C-alpha positions as CSV (number, residue, x, y, z in Angstrom):
1,M,-13.4,12.6,16.1
2,K,-12.7,13.5,12.5
3,K,-10.5,10.5,12.0
4,T,-13.2,8.2,13.4
5,W,-15.9,9.6,11.0
6,T,-13.8,9.7,7.9
7,P,-14.1,6.0,6.9
8,I,-17.8,5.9,8.0
9,I,-18.5,8.8,5.6
10,L,-16.6,7.2,2.8
11,L,-18.2,3.9,3.3
12,A,-21.7,5.6,3.2
13,V,-20.8,7.2,-0.1
14,I,-19.7,3.9,-1.6
15,L,-22.9,2.2,-0.6
16,V,-25.0,4.9,-2.1
17,L,-23.0,4.8,-5.4
18,A,-23.2,1.0,-5.3
19,W,-26.9,1.2,-5.3
20,L,-27.0,3.8,-8.1
21,T,-24.7,1.7,-10.2
22,S,-26.3,-1.7,-9.4
23,S,-23.0,-3.1,-8.1
24,T,-22.8,-6.7,-7.0
25,A,-22.5,-7.7,-3.3
26,L,-18.9,-9.1,-4.0
27,E,-17.9,-5.9,-5.6
28,I,-19.2,-3.9,-2.6
29,A,-17.5,-6.1,-0.1
30,A,-14.1,-5.9,-2.0
31,T,-14.6,-2.1,-2.1
32,A,-15.4,-1.7,1.5
33,T,-12.5,-3.9,2.9
34,G,-10.1,-2.3,0.4
35,L,-11.0,1.2,1.6
36,L,-10.8,0.2,5.3
37,C,-7.4,-1.5,4.7
38,V,-5.8,1.4,2.9
39,W,-7.2,3.9,5.5
40,L,-5.7,1.9,8.4
41,T,-2.4,1.5,6.5
42,A,-2.2,5.2,6.0
43,R,-2.5,5.7,9.8
44,E,0.1,2.8,10.5
45,N,-2.5,0.6,12.2
46,I,-1.6,-3.1,12.4
47,W,-5.1,-4.2,11.8
48,A,-4.6,-3.2,8.2
49,W,-2.9,-6.5,7.5
50,P,-5.7,-9.1,8.5
51,I,-8.2,-7.0,6.8
52,S,-5.9,-6.9,3.7
53,M,-6.1,-10.7,3.5
54,I,-9.9,-10.6,3.4
55,N,-9.8,-8.0,0.7
56,V,-7.4,-9.8,-1.6
57,A,-9.5,-13.0,-1.5
58,L,-12.4,-11.0,-2.6
59,F,-10.5,-9.2,-5.4
60,F,-9.1,-12.5,-6.5
61,Y,-12.5,-13.9,-7.5
62,T,-13.6,-10.4,-8.8
63,F,-10.8,-10.3,-11.3
64,W,-11.2,-13.9,-12.4
65,E,-14.8,-13.1,-13.4
66,V,-13.7,-10.3,-15.7
67,K,-10.6,-11.9,-17.2
68,L,-8.0,-9.6,-15.7
69,Y,-5.6,-12.5,-15.0
70,A,-2.5,-10.4,-14.0
71,D,-4.5,-8.6,-11.3
72,M,-6.0,-12.0,-10.2
73,T,-2.5,-13.5,-9.7
74,L,-1.4,-10.3,-8.1
75,Q,-3.8,-11.0,-5.2
76,I,-1.7,-14.2,-4.3
77,F,1.4,-12.1,-4.0
78,F,-0.5,-9.6,-2.0
79,F,-1.8,-12.3,0.4
80,I,1.9,-13.5,1.0
81,L,3.3,-9.9,1.3
82,S,0.3,-9.1,3.8
83,I,1.6,-11.9,6.0
84,Y,5.2,-10.6,5.7
85,G,4.1,-6.9,6.4
86,W,2.3,-8.0,9.5
87,V,5.4,-9.7,10.8
88,V,7.6,-6.9,9.9
89,W,5.5,-4.2,11.4
90,L,5.5,-5.9,14.7
91,T,9.3,-6.3,14.9
92,R,12.0,-3.8,15.9
93,R,9.3,-1.4,17.1
94,G,10.6,-0.9,20.6
95,T,7.8,0.8,22.5
96,A,6.0,2.0,19.4
97,D,2.8,0.2,18.1
98,V,4.6,-0.7,14.8
99,R,8.0,-0.5,13.3
100,P,9.4,3.1,12.4
101,T,9.3,4.2,8.9
102,R,12.4,4.0,6.8
103,R,13.6,5.5,3.5
104,L,14.4,3.6,0.3
105,R,18.2,3.5,-0.1
106,P,19.7,4.6,-3.5
107,W,21.2,1.1,-4.0
108,G,17.7,-0.3,-3.9
109,I,16.2,1.7,-6.8
110,L,18.0,-0.1,-9.7
111,P,17.0,-3.6,-8.8
112,L,13.3,-2.7,-8.4
113,A,13.5,-0.8,-11.6
114,L,15.0,-3.9,-13.5
115,F,12.4,-6.0,-11.9
116,L,9.6,-3.8,-13.0
117,V,10.7,-3.7,-16.6
118,A,11.6,-7.4,-16.9
119,A,8.5,-8.7,-15.0
120,S,5.9,-6.4,-16.6
121,G,7.2,-7.1,-20.2
122,G,7.4,-10.9,-19.6
123,W,4.1,-11.2,-17.9
124,G,2.5,-9.0,-20.5
125,Y,3.8,-11.3,-23.3
126,V,2.6,-14.4,-21.6
127,L,-0.9,-12.9,-21.1
128,E,-1.1,-11.7,-24.7
129,R,0.1,-15.0,-26.2
130,Y,-1.5,-17.6,-23.9
131,T,-4.7,-16.0,-22.5
132,D,-7.6,-14.0,-23.5
133,A,-6.6,-11.1,-21.3
134,S,-8.3,-7.8,-22.2
135,I,-5.4,-5.3,-22.1
136,P,-2.4,-7.6,-21.2
137,Y,0.6,-5.1,-21.1
138,V,-1.2,-2.5,-19.2
139,D,-2.6,-5.0,-16.8
140,A,0.8,-6.5,-16.3
141,F,2.6,-3.2,-15.8
142,I,0.1,-2.0,-13.2
143,A,0.2,-5.5,-11.5
144,T,4.0,-5.6,-11.4
145,L,4.2,-2.0,-10.1
146,S,1.7,-2.9,-7.4
147,I,4.0,-5.8,-6.2
148,V,6.9,-3.3,-6.0
149,A,4.8,-0.8,-4.0
150,Q,3.5,-3.6,-1.7
151,I,7.1,-4.9,-1.0
152,L,8.0,-1.3,0.0
153,L,4.8,-1.0,2.1
154,S,5.4,-4.3,3.9
155,A,8.9,-3.3,4.7
156,K,7.6,0.0,6.1
157,I,9.4,2.2,3.5
158,L,8.1,5.6,3.0
159,E,8.5,5.7,-0.8
160,N,5.7,3.1,-1.2
161,W,3.1,5.9,-1.2
162,I,4.6,7.6,-4.2
163,I,4.3,4.4,-6.2
164,W,0.8,3.8,-5.0
165,I,-0.2,7.2,-6.2
166,V,1.0,6.4,-9.8
167,I,-0.8,3.0,-9.6
168,D,-4.0,4.6,-8.4
169,V,-4.0,7.2,-11.3
170,L,-3.5,4.3,-13.8
171,S,-6.0,2.0,-12.1
172,V,-8.9,4.4,-12.2
173,G,-8.5,4.6,-16.0
174,M,-8.2,0.8,-16.5
175,Y,-11.2,-0.2,-14.3
176,A,-13.4,2.6,-15.8
177,Y,-12.6,1.1,-19.2
178,K,-13.5,-2.4,-18.0
179,G,-16.8,-1.1,-16.7
180,L,-16.0,-1.8,-13.1
181,D,-17.4,1.4,-11.9
182,M,-17.2,0.7,-8.1
183,I,-13.5,-0.4,-8.3
184,A,-12.6,2.7,-10.4
185,L,-14.3,4.8,-7.6
186,L,-12.4,2.8,-5.1
187,Y,-9.1,3.6,-6.7
188,L,-10.0,7.3,-7.0
189,I,-10.5,7.2,-3.1
190,Y,-7.3,5.3,-2.8
191,L,-5.6,8.2,-4.6
192,G,-6.8,10.6,-1.9
193,I,-5.8,8.3,0.9
194,A,-2.4,7.6,-0.6
195,I,-1.6,11.3,-0.7
196,S,-2.7,11.5,2.9
197,G,-0.6,8.5,3.7
198,L,2.5,10.0,2.1
199,V,2.1,13.3,4.1
200,T,1.3,11.5,7.5
201,W,4.2,8.9,7.0
202,R,6.7,11.7,6.0
203,R,5.6,13.8,9.0
204,N,6.0,10.8,11.4
205,Y,9.3,9.9,9.9
206,R,10.8,13.3,10.4
207,A,9.5,13.4,13.9
208,D,11.1,10.0,14.6
209,Q,14.5,11.2,13.1
210,A,14.4,14.4,15.1
211,K,13.7,12.3,18.4
212,A,16.5,9.9,17.5
213,A,18.9,12.9,16.8
214,K,17.9,14.5,20.1
215,D,18.4,11.1,22.1
216,T,21.8,10.7,20.4
217,E,22.9,14.1,21.5
218,S,21.6,13.6,25.1
219,A,23.6,10.3,25.3
220,A,26.8,11.8,24.1
221,P,29.4,12.7,26.8
222,Q,29.2,16.3,27.7
223,P,32.4,18.7,27.7
224,G,34.3,18.4,31.0
225,T,33.1,14.7,31.6
226,M,34.5,11.4,31.1
227,N,32.5,8.2,31.2
228,G,29.7,10.1,32.7
229,A,31.8,11.3,35.7
230,V,32.9,15.0,36.2
231,E,36.5,15.4,36.2
232,G,37.9,16.7,39.4
């Protein structure tokens, strides 16, 4: 019951604050679908992906209106990665609803770090030089970091939540600075859900690992047996 009421309560809070801050219908819709999407993702629910596609379409137009071009372009990547995530989560899942969570391998850290530095620096330069972007390098860094996090999320990798926590903290400040009060609030709520997602995914990952280890142990030949038959 608690899990059922959580998104309803959060949505009610958002609607009240939207009325108090005179937010637009578009901003409210983007906020509500974004909240629902992240809440479902933290609970490993496959319906997070179709709702994600609706959400990124709404955010695309919102960011275009306020000249946050890196975030606007980011929604295109998110749309593609949402399709990818939908496919990945439904494959190699056995009898489970979605694919089991994995961990980021050490060899995967360096390429992601290099991509983050190169892409955010280059993207920020282009925005500063050729557009009227408001805060180009901050916008580009958060946008690139979000792509990294979304790639890991779509691939069902646990560490995506650590990156999302960093993004949410940075985003609250950026959107508050731009006067997007509802979106700043949304990212503050995202922060809480991201922390919850990290805890939930880590707990489920450990449970899956323990089950796999137990199954492997059960399948191993027992002392005094050979090929499953007791020696005479």
